[in-house]
ROLUM-614979 format. One record per residue (C-alpha): residue number from 0; residue in three letters; x, y, z. Coordinates in steps of 0.05 Angstrom, whole numbers, padded with zeros to 5 digits. Layout:
num: NUM, residuo: ALA, u: X, v: Y, w: Z
...
***
This chain:
num: 0, residuo: UNK, u: -00001, v: 00001, w: -00001
num: 1, residuo: UNK, u: 00057, v: 00048, w: 00014
num: 2, residuo: UNK, u: 00083, v: 00027, w: -00056
num: 3, residuo: UNK, u: 00017, v: 00051, w: -00089
num: 4, residuo: UNK, u: 00013, v: 00121, w: -00049
num: 5, residuo: UNK, u: 00092, v: 00128, w: -00072
num: 6, residuo: UNK, u: 00066, v: 00118, w: -00148
num: 7, residuo: UNK, u: 00109, v: 00054, w: -00162
num: 8, residuo: UNK, u: 00074, v: 00003, w: -00207
num: 9, residuo: UNK, u: 00048, v: -00061, w: -00182
num: 10, residuo: UNK, u: 00039, v: -00131, w: -00217
num: 11, residuo: UNK, u: -00034, v: -00141, w: -00192
num: 12, residuo: UNK, u: -00091, v: -00091, w: -00169
num: 13, residuo: UNK, u: -00085, v: -00071, w: -00094
num: 14, residuo: UNK, u: -00146, v: -00113, w: -00064
num: 15, residuo: UNK, u: -00160, v: -00094, w: 00010
num: 16, residuo: UNK, u: -00218, v: -00131, w: 00053
num: 17, residuo: UNK, u: -00201, v: -00119, w: 00127
num: 18, residuo: UNK, u: -00214, v: -00165, w: 00184
num: 19, residuo: UNK, u: -00266, v: -00130, w: 00242
num: 20, residuo: UNK, u: -00268, v: -00146, w: 00314
num: 21, residuo: UNK, u: -00336, v: -00159, w: 00348
num: 22, residuo: UNK, u: -00360, v: -00163, w: 00425
num: 23, residuo: UNK, u: -00417, v: -00182, w: 00466
num: 24, residuo: UNK, u: -00407, v: -00129, w: 00520
num: 25, residuo: UNK, u: -00436, v: -00061, w: 00522
num: 26, residuo: UNK, u: -00392, v: -00013, w: 00490
num: 27, residuo: UNK, u: -00421, v: 00048, w: 00520
num: 28, residuo: UNK, u: -00434, v: 00012, w: 00595
num: 29, residuo: UNK, u: -00367, v: -00027, w: 00590
num: 30, residuo: UNK, u: -00325, v: 00002, w: 00546
num: 31, residuo: UNK, u: -00259, v: -00025, w: 00572
num: 32, residuo: UNK, u: -00288, v: -00097, w: 00573
num: 33, residuo: UNK, u: -00317, v: -00088, w: 00496
num: 34, residuo: UNK, u: -00245, v: -00071, w: 00475
num: 35, residuo: UNK, u: -00224, v: -00134, w: 00516
num: 36, residuo: UNK, u: -00267, v: -00179, w: 00478
num: 37, residuo: UNK, u: -00263, v: -00146, w: 00407
num: 38, residuo: UNK, u: -00188, v: -00157, w: 00410
num: 39, residuo: UNK, u: -00195, v: -00235, w: 00429
num: 40, residuo: UNK, u: -00245, v: -00239, w: 00363
num: 41, residuo: UNK, u: -00182, v: -00209, w: 00329
num: 42, residuo: UNK, u: -00136, v: -00264, w: 00360
num: 43, residuo: UNK, u: -00177, v: -00316, w: 00335
num: 44, residuo: UNK, u: -00170, v: -00289, w: 00263
num: 45, residuo: UNK, u: -00099, v: -00275, w: 00268
num: 46, residuo: UNK, u: -00084, v: -00326, w: 00210
num: 47, residuo: UNK, u: -00134, v: -00296, w: 00162
num: 48, residuo: UNK, u: -00092, v: -00240, w: 00163
num: 49, residuo: UNK, u: -00025, v: -00269, w: 00131
num: 50, residuo: UNK, u: -00060, v: -00274, w: 00063
num: 51, residuo: UNK, u: -00007, v: -00254, w: 00012
num: 52, residuo: UNK, u: -00049, v: -00227, w: -00036
num: 53, residuo: UNK, u: -00105, v: -00199, w: -00011
num: 54, residuo: UNK, u: -00098, v: -00148, w: 00052
num: 55, residuo: UNK, u: -00128, v: -00168, w: 00108
num: 56, residuo: UNK, u: -00114, v: -00123, w: 00174
num: 57, residuo: UNK, u: -00138, v: -00126, w: 00237
num: 58, residuo: UNK, u: -00182, v: -00076, w: 00258
num: 59, residuo: UNK, u: -00222, v: -00052, w: 00322
num: 60, residuo: UNK, u: -00265, v: 00006, w: 00315
num: 61, residuo: UNK, u: -00312, v: 00026, w: 00377
num: 62, residuo: UNK, u: -00350, v: 00084, w: 00339
num: 63, residuo: UNK, u: -00393, v: 00105, w: 00394
num: 64, residuo: UNK, u: -00457, v: 00135, w: 00364
num: 65, residuo: UNK, u: -00440, v: 00129, w: 00303
num: 66, residuo: UNK, u: -00448, v: 00185, w: 00249
num: 67, residuo: UNK, u: -00474, v: 00232, w: 00304
num: 68, residuo: UNK, u: -00413, v: 00220, w: 00346
num: 69, residuo: UNK, u: -00394, v: 00292, w: 00348
num: 70, residuo: UNK, u: -00464, v: 00320, w: 00334
num: 71, residuo: UNK, u: -00481, v: 00296, w: 00410
num: 72, residuo: UNK, u: -00421, v: 00333, w: 00435
num: 73, residuo: UNK, u: -00449, v: 00397, w: 00401
num: 74, residuo: UNK, u: -00513, v: 00398, w: 00438
num: 75, residuo: UNK, u: -00557, v: 00345, w: 00392
num: 76, residuo: UNK, u: -00610, v: 00299, w: 00424
num: 77, residuo: UNK, u: -00575, v: 00226, w: 00399
num: 78, residuo: UNK, u: -00625, v: 00169, w: 00408
num: 79, residuo: UNK, u: -00631, v: 00098, w: 00377
num: 80, residuo: UNK, u: -00688, v: 00069, w: 00337
num: 81, residuo: UNK, u: -00695, v: 00005, w: 00303
num: 82, residuo: UNK, u: -00622, v: -00005, w: 00309
num: 83, residuo: UNK, u: -00594, v: 00055, w: 00282
num: 84, residuo: UNK, u: -00574, v: 00119, w: 00312
num: 85, residuo: UNK, u: -00609, v: 00179, w: 00301
num: 86, residuo: UNK, u: -00610, v: 00255, w: 00317
num: 87, residuo: UNK, u: -00660, v: 00309, w: 00331
num: 88, residuo: UNK, u: -00642, v: 00385, w: 00296
num: 89, residuo: UNK, u: -00619, v: 00432, w: 00341
num: 90, residuo: UNK, u: -00673, v: 00490, w: 00364
num: 91, residuo: UNK, u: -00624, v: 00546, w: 00361
num: 92, residuo: UNK, u: -00610, v: 00589, w: 00293
num: 93, residuo: UNK, u: -00550, v: 00581, w: 00252
num: 94, residuo: UNK, u: -00492, v: 00623, w: 00275
num: 95, residuo: UNK, u: -00500, v: 00610, w: 00353
num: 96, residuo: UNK, u: -00461, v: 00544, w: 00354
num: 97, residuo: UNK, u: -00402, v: 00543, w: 00414
num: 98, residuo: UNK, u: -00351, v: 00495, w: 00421
num: 99, residuo: UNK, u: -00360, v: 00436, w: 00475
num: 100, residuo: UNK, u: -00327, v: 00436, w: 00537
num: 101, residuo: UNK, u: -00290, v: 00374, w: 00528
num: 102, residuo: UNK, u: -00263, v: 00362, w: 00592
num: 103, residuo: UNK, u: -00336, v: 00349, w: 00621
num: 104, residuo: UNK, u: -00366, v: 00322, w: 00560
num: 105, residuo: UNK, u: -00393, v: 00252, w: 00573
num: 106, residuo: UNK, u: -00396, v: 00231, w: 00492
num: 107, residuo: UNK, u: -00317, v: 00247, w: 00490
num: 108, residuo: UNK, u: -00310, v: 00217, w: 00559
num: 109, residuo: UNK, u: -00330, v: 00148, w: 00528
num: 110, residuo: UNK, u: -00293, v: 00159, w: 00466
num: 111, residuo: UNK, u: -00228, v: 00171, w: 00504
num: 112, residuo: UNK, u: -00239, v: 00104, w: 00548
num: 113, residuo: UNK, u: -00240, v: 00060, w: 00491
num: 114, residuo: UNK, u: -00178, v: 00090, w: 00460
num: 115, residuo: UNK, u: -00148, v: 00086, w: 00529
num: 116, residuo: UNK, u: -00164, v: 00012, w: 00540
num: 117, residuo: UNK, u: -00137, v: 00002, w: 00466
num: 118, residuo: UNK, u: -00066, v: 00031, w: 00488
num: 119, residuo: UNK, u: -00066, v: -00003, w: 00557
num: 120, residuo: UNK, u: -00077, v: -00071, w: 00523
num: 121, residuo: UNK, u: -00012, v: -00063, w: 00492
num: 122, residuo: UNK, u: -00028, v: -00098, w: 00427
num: 123, residuo: UNK, u: 00015, v: -00076, w: 00376
num: 124, residuo: UNK, u: -00011, v: -00104, w: 00308
num: 125, residuo: UNK, u: -00082, v: -00091, w: 00308
num: 126, residuo: UNK, u: -00104, v: -00019, w: 00272
num: 127, residuo: UNK, u: -00157, v: 00032, w: 00314
num: 128, residuo: UNK, u: -00206, v: 00052, w: 00281
num: 129, residuo: UNK, u: -00224, v: 00125, w: 00303
num: 130, residuo: UNK, u: -00302, v: 00148, w: 00314
num: 131, residuo: UNK, u: -00342, v: 00183, w: 00255
num: 132, residuo: UNK, u: -00309, v: 00245, w: 00267
num: 133, residuo: UNK, u: -00330, v: 00262, w: 00192
num: 134, residuo: UNK, u: -00332, v: 00325, w: 00167
num: 135, residuo: UNK, u: -00360, v: 00404, w: 00180
num: 136, residuo: UNK, u: -00405, v: 00400, w: 00132
num: 137, residuo: UNK, u: -00425, v: 00335, w: 00148
num: 138, residuo: UNK, u: -00439, v: 00354, w: 00217
num: 139, residuo: UNK, u: -00475, v: 00426, w: 00210
num: 140, residuo: UNK, u: -00528, v: 00384, w: 00161
num: 141, residuo: UNK, u: -00538, v: 00336, w: 00219
num: 142, residuo: UNK, u: -00549, v: 00395, w: 00264
num: 143, residuo: UNK, u: -00595, v: 00438, w: 00225
num: 144, residuo: UNK, u: -00614, v: 00400, w: 00166
num: 145, residuo: UNK, u: -00643, v: 00450, w: 00100
num: 146, residuo: UNK, u: -00640, v: 00503, w: 00151
num: 147, residuo: UNK, u: -00571, v: 00501, w: 00133
num: 148, residuo: UNK, u: -00572, v: 00508, w: 00066
num: 149, residuo: UNK, u: -00611, v: 00562, w: 00077
num: 150, residuo: UNK, u: -00572, v: 00600, w: 00116
num: 151, residuo: UNK, u: -00515, v: 00595, w: 00064
num: 152, residuo: UNK, u: -00554, v: 00636, w: 00013
num: 153, residuo: UNK, u: -00594, v: 00692, w: 00057
num: 154, residuo: UNK, u: -00539, v: 00692, w: 00120
num: 155, residuo: UNK, u: -00470, v: 00666, w: 00095
num: 156, residuo: UNK, u: -00432, v: 00688, w: 00145
num: 157, residuo: UNK, u: -00472, v: 00654, w: 00211
num: 158, residuo: UNK, u: -00463, v: 00590, w: 00164
num: 159, residuo: UNK, u: -00392, v: 00606, w: 00162
num: 160, residuo: UNK, u: -00386, v: 00616, w: 00231
num: 161, residuo: UNK, u: -00413, v: 00547, w: 00249
num: 162, residuo: UNK, u: -00375, v: 00510, w: 00203
num: 163, residuo: UNK, u: -00313, v: 00543, w: 00231
num: 164, residuo: UNK, u: -00330, v: 00524, w: 00303
num: 165, residuo: UNK, u: -00343, v: 00456, w: 00287
num: 166, residuo: UNK, u: -00285, v: 00443, w: 00239
num: 167, residuo: UNK, u: -00239, v: 00467, w: 00295
num: 168, residuo: UNK, u: -00270, v: 00415, w: 00343
num: 169, residuo: UNK, u: -00256, v: 00361, w: 00286
num: 170, residuo: UNK, u: -00188, v: 00380, w: 00278
num: 171, residuo: UNK, u: -00176, v: 00378, w: 00359
num: 172, residuo: UNK, u: -00206, v: 00312, w: 00358
num: 173, residuo: UNK, u: -00162, v: 00286, w: 00309
num: 174, residuo: UNK, u: -00097, v: 00318, w: 00343
num: 175, residuo: UNK, u: -00109, v: 00282, w: 00412
num: 176, residuo: UNK, u: -00116, v: 00216, w: 00377
num: 177, residuo: UNK, u: -00051, v: 00230, w: 00339
num: 178, residuo: UNK, u: -00016, v: 00241, w: 00401
num: 179, residuo: UNK, u: -00034, v: 00182, w: 00434
num: 180, residuo: UNK, u: -00049, v: 00126, w: 00375
num: 181, residuo: UNK, u: 00020, v: 00120, w: 00334
num: 182, residuo: UNK, u: 00050, v: 00098, w: 00268
num: 183, residuo: UNK, u: 00000, v: 00059, w: 00227
num: 184, residuo: UNK, u: -00045, v: 00031, w: 00283
num: 185, residuo: UNK, u: -00084, v: 00096, w: 00276
num: 186, residuo: UNK, u: -00144, v: 00095, w: 00217
num: 187, residuo: UNK, u: -00196, v: 00132, w: 00208
num: 188, residuo: UNK, u: -00272, v: 00116, w: 00210
num: 189, residuo: UNK, u: -00287, v: 00034, w: 00172
num: 190, residuo: UNK, u: -00215, v: 00019, w: 00184
num: 191, residuo: UNK, u: -00224, v: -00050, w: 00156
num: 192, residuo: UNK, u: -00240, v: -00020, w: 00083
num: 193, residuo: UNK, u: -00201, v: 00049, w: 00083
num: 194, residuo: UNK, u: -00141, v: 00032, w: 00110
num: 195, residuo: UNK, u: -00088, v: 00080, w: 00094
num: 196, residuo: UNK, u: -00007, v: 00089, w: 00104
num: 197, residuo: UNK, u: 00016, v: 00118, w: 00168
num: 198, residuo: UNK, u: 00004, v: 00191, w: 00168
num: 199, residuo: UNK, u: -00051, v: 00199, w: 00129
num: 200, residuo: UNK, u: -00125, v: 00216, w: 00151
num: 201, residuo: UNK, u: -00204, v: 00221, w: 00124
num: 202, residuo: UNK, u: -00259, v: 00254, w: 00131
num: 203, residuo: UNK, u: -00329, v: 00250, w: 00103
num: 204, residuo: UNK, u: -00362, v: 00283, w: 00044
num: 205, residuo: UNK, u: -00430, v: 00250, w: 00037
num: 206, residuo: UNK, u: -00467, v: 00315, w: 00039
num: 207, residuo: UNK, u: -00427, v: 00350, w: -00016
num: 208, residuo: UNK, u: -00467, v: 00329, w: -00067
num: 209, residuo: UNK, u: -00523, v: 00382, w: -00030
num: 210, residuo: UNK, u: -00470, v: 00448, w: -00056
num: 211, residuo: UNK, u: -00463, v: 00475, w: -00116
num: 212, residuo: UNK, u: -00385, v: 00474, w: -00136
num: 213, residuo: UNK, u: -00376, v: 00549, w: -00128
num: 214, residuo: UNK, u: -00414, v: 00540, w: -00051
num: 215, residuo: UNK, u: -00365, v: 00478, w: -00036
num: 216, residuo: UNK, u: -00302, v: 00515, w: -00056
num: 217, residuo: UNK, u: -00319, v: 00585, w: -00018
num: 218, residuo: UNK, u: -00348, v: 00553, w: 00047
num: 219, residuo: UNK, u: -00322, v: 00483, w: 00057
num: 220, residuo: UNK, u: -00267, v: 00465, w: 00014
num: 221, residuo: UNK, u: -00216, v: 00508, w: 00056
num: 222, residuo: UNK, u: -00245, v: 00475, w: 00111
num: 223, residuo: UNK, u: -00230, v: 00399, w: 00085
num: 224, residuo: UNK, u: -00168, v: 00420, w: 00063
num: 225, residuo: UNK, u: -00153, v: 00444, w: 00133
num: 226, residuo: UNK, u: -00178, v: 00382, w: 00171
num: 227, residuo: UNK, u: -00136, v: 00336, w: 00122
num: 228, residuo: UNK, u: -00073, v: 00380, w: 00134
num: 229, residuo: UNK, u: -00070, v: 00358, w: 00208
num: 230, residuo: UNK, u: -00043, v: 00290, w: 00175
num: 231, residuo: UNK, u: 00028, v: 00294, w: 00154
num: 232, residuo: UNK, u: 00009, v: 00272, w: 00085
num: 233, residuo: UNK, u: -00061, v: 00292, w: 00078
num: 234, residuo: UNK, u: -00114, v: 00236, w: 00070
num: 235, residuo: UNK, u: -00178, v: 00221, w: 00043
num: 236, residuo: UNK, u: -00249, v: 00240, w: 00024
num: 237, residuo: UNK, u: -00305, v: 00187, w: 00035
num: 238, residuo: UNK, u: -00359, v: 00200, w: -00023
num: 239, residuo: UNK, u: -00426, v: 00154, w: -00028
num: 240, residuo: UNK, u: -00465, v: 00199, w: -00075
num: 241, residuo: UNK, u: -00470, v: 00250, w: -00139
num: 242, residuo: UNK, u: -00403, v: 00294, w: -00128
num: 243, residuo: UNK, u: -00363, v: 00295, w: -00189
num: 244, residuo: UNK, u: -00382, v: 00374, w: -00197
num: 245, residuo: UNK, u: -00329, v: 00373, w: -00146
num: 246, residuo: UNK, u: -00275, v: 00347, w: -00176
num: 247, residuo: UNK, u: -00233, v: 00406, w: -00202
num: 248, residuo: UNK, u: -00233, v: 00430, w: -00132
num: 249, residuo: UNK, u: -00209, v: 00361, w: -00106
num: 250, residuo: UNK, u: -00150, v: 00366, w: -00165
num: 251, residuo: UNK, u: -00129, v: 00428, w: -00133
num: 252, residuo: UNK, u: -00130, v: 00404, w: -00060
num: 253, residuo: UNK, u: -00059, v: 00387, w: -00047
num: 254, residuo: UNK, u: -00071, v: 00348, w: 00022
num: 255, residuo: UNK, u: -00120, v: 00303, w: -00016
num: 256, residuo: UNK, u: -00092, v: 00240, w: -00031
num: 257, residuo: UNK, u: -00147, v: 00197, w: -00036
num: 258, residuo: UNK, u: -00227, v: 00189, w: -00052
num: 259, residuo: UNK, u: -00261, v: 00131, w: -00029
num: 260, residuo: UNK, u: -00330, v: 00117, w: -00073
num: 261, residuo: UNK, u: -00381, v: 00069, w: -00054
num: 262, residuo: UNK, u: -00451, v: 00062, w: -00074
num: 263, residuo: UNK, u: -00480, v: 00113, w: -00132
num: 264, residuo: UNK, u: -00409, v: 00147, w: -00125
num: 265, residuo: UNK, u: -00380, v: 00085, w: -00148
num: 266, residuo: UNK, u: -00414, v: 00092, w: -00217
num: 267, residuo: UNK, u: -00371, v: 00160, w: -00234
num: 268, residuo: UNK, u: -00308, v: 00120, w: -00226
num: 269, residuo: UNK, u: -00285, v: 00139, w: -00293
num: 270, residuo: UNK, u: -00289, v: 00201, w: -00281
num: 271, residuo: UNK, u: -00256, v: 00212, w: -00220
num: 272, residuo: UNK, u: -00199, v: 00168, w: -00257
num: 273, residuo: UNK, u: -00191, v: 00209, w: -00314
num: 274, residuo: UNK, u: -00199, v: 00276, w: -00280
num: 275, residuo: UNK, u: -00162, v: 00274, w: -00212
num: 276, residuo: UNK, u: -00086, v: 00281, w: -00208
num: 277, residuo: UNK, u: -00038, v: 00219, w: -00212
num: 278, residuo: UNK, u: -00021, v: 00215, w: -00143
num: 279, residuo: UNK, u: -00086, v: 00212, w: -00124
num: 280, residuo: UNK, u: -00110, v: 00138, w: -00106
num: 281, residuo: UNK, u: -00178, v: 00109, w: -00110
num: 282, residuo: UNK, u: -00213, v: 00057, w: -00066
num: 283, residuo: UNK, u: -00269, v: 00031, w: -00093
num: 284, residuo: UNK, u: -00325, v: -00014, w: -00060
num: 285, residuo: UNK, u: -00347, v: -00049, w: -00129
num: 286, residuo: UNK, u: -00427, v: -00047, w: -00135
num: 287, residuo: UNK, u: -00467, v: -00097, w: -00183
num: 288, residuo: UNK, u: -00457, v: -00045, w: -00240
num: 289, residuo: UNK, u: -00388, v: -00017, w: -00228
num: 290, residuo: UNK, u: -00355, v: -00092, w: -00215
num: 291, residuo: UNK, u: -00284, v: -00106, w: -00205
num: 292, residuo: UNK, u: -00280, v: -00125, w: -00277
num: 293, residuo: UNK, u: -00308, v: -00062, w: -00302
num: 294, residuo: UNK, u: -00267, v: -00022, w: -00259
num: 295, residuo: UNK, u: -00194, v: -00057, w: -00283
num: 296, residuo: UNK, u: -00222, v: -00042, w: -00352
num: 297, residuo: UNK, u: -00234, v: 00035, w: -00330
num: 298, residuo: UNK, u: -00165, v: 00036, w: -00299
num: 299, residuo: UNK, u: -00124, v: -00023, w: -00312
num: 300, residuo: UNK, u: -00119, v: -00041, w: -00238
num: 301, residuo: UNK, u: -00066, v: 00032, w: -00227
num: 302, residuo: UNK, u: -00083, v: 00088, w: -00180
num: 303, residuo: UNK, u: -00143, v: 00039, w: -00153
num: 304, residuo: UNK, u: -00146, v: -00002, w: -00081
num: 305, residuo: UNK, u: -00208, v: -00053, w: -00096
num: 306, residuo: UNK, u: -00248, v: -00064, w: -00028
num: 307, residuo: UNK, u: -00270, v: -00128, w: -00041
num: 308, residuo: UNK, u: -00262, v: -00206, w: -00026
num: 309, residuo: UNK, u: -00236, v: -00237, w: -00090
num: 310, residuo: UNK, u: -00214, v: -00301, w: -00103
num: 311, residuo: UNK, u: -00145, v: -00272, w: -00132
num: 312, residuo: UNK, u: -00124, v: -00196, w: -00148
num: 313, residuo: UNK, u: -00125, v: -00189, w: -00219
num: 314, residuo: UNK, u: -00073, v: -00166, w: -00254
num: 315, residuo: UNK, u: -00045, v: -00091, w: -00275
num: 316, residuo: UNK, u: -00053, v: -00073, w: -00349
num: 317, residuo: UNK, u: -00027, v: -00022, w: -00394
***
């Protein structure tokens, strides 16, 4: 993977299929026990990680409150419904968001306990996936819904204020983890399918499909650049919708070293491969229509990480 990021030629397409941990303990009530059980489950699967054809890293990822992890810190009511985490919109107006007091925040206290239990274990092989720190745009839309999109048009300074408050918090969280979880063990969310070499970060770009190219460039791109720049080598943006109108700014973004495509975004693989820089890697979760075979035909297997459990990695062509 390091060779792939360095632009070195590979004989076969790079295939990633990480191994996730599982545990029966409640991670919210017994986070230390959850980590212990999760690591035990990885130990039972360690032989799979020796696969020399497909990269199968062992990963542990507590991921408290799912995609609403940061929302809860910022005052949203987060709750479970039919096995999913949900959040109510804030009642306060756009432009009034304030930084939370992390020292007294129980969401952050839980996340720290989970991370500290992992560090205390002394395990050096398993990768530690961060909570869903997401991105400023994802979170502000979680907090306000369409009210934020309206504010972008009629109260842009209020929108800009809240985006900055959120992004400053996200950068602070990433820096906390970077200071404690060292080297390749530190990975971002969905570590089993988005593993990167040491020193790379990640943000979630799901909601960028809601913005015009001009809005993204003006309000959000500088914040995304700043977040990825927390990491010495930049990092990845996760995409799952229609985002190709932002490719020009992503091509210019020096800290953006990879895009991760799943679901609808995977259909635009050819556009990303053709229009992004040669040093920008593409992670693809194949779909029923963007198959492994089609992806290799488009890319020749170059600059590509196939996130799939295939029998054998296809050869690189051309």
